[in-house]
N, C-alpha and C positions, 0 to 999 in steps of 0.2 A: 510149454515146454522151454527147460533152462537149457539151452546148448550147452556142448560139453566146453569144462577150462581147456587151458594152452597144454594142458599136461594130458589131457583127455586127445586134443586133431594131435600130438607129435604119437602116442599110441596110435592114433586113427589111421599114420599116413605108415607111420610102421608094418603095419596090419593089411589097409593097402598090396605094401610091395614083398608081404609073407612072408615074412619075420617071425620067429618061432617066442615065447612064450620069453624063456632064458635069452635071447639074443634084444631082443626088447630091454629086459629089464639091462641088460650089460651095457645097452646102449644108452640108455636116460638114468642110469646109478638109481635103479628102484627095486624093491626085491617084485618077484613073482606074483606071491601074493597080488600086493601090489596094479601088479599087471593086468590080473584076470579079474582085479573090482571095475580097470579102470575099463577089459572088457566087458565089463558086464553091461556098464554102462551106455557101453556104443553098443550093443545088439540090440540092449531095448530102447535107445533112439532110430533104431535101425530096421526097429520090428522084425528081428532075426533069432533064431538059437541056436545057429550054430557056430564057425570060425567061417568055414566054407560059406555059406550063407554069407557074412558078414560084405569078404572077399565078394563075392560078386553083387551084391550091395553097394560097395564106394567103387567097382567100375562102373557099375549104370552110370553111379551117382555124375553130377555135373563138376569139376573139385571144385571148390570158392578161388574167386579170385585172388589176387594178392591187393593190398590193399595200398592207396598213394603213400605218402608218408616222410 
C-alpha cells in the first residue's frame, strides 16, 4: 500500500484536528477540490467512508513518532 505524501499527511493532521475542507485549503494554500482528493485517499487508507469515521479512526491510531534528524 502506498503511503501518504507529505501534503496528504498535512491534510490528515488537520482532519484529526477537526478542520473543515475550506479551513484545510486556506491553511495549505490549495483548493477545496484538492483537499477532497486528499481526503478520499486518506479515507481509503483508513478503510472508512465519512469524515466522522476518519476522525474517530485517527484518534484511535497511535500518532507517528517524529524522526530524529
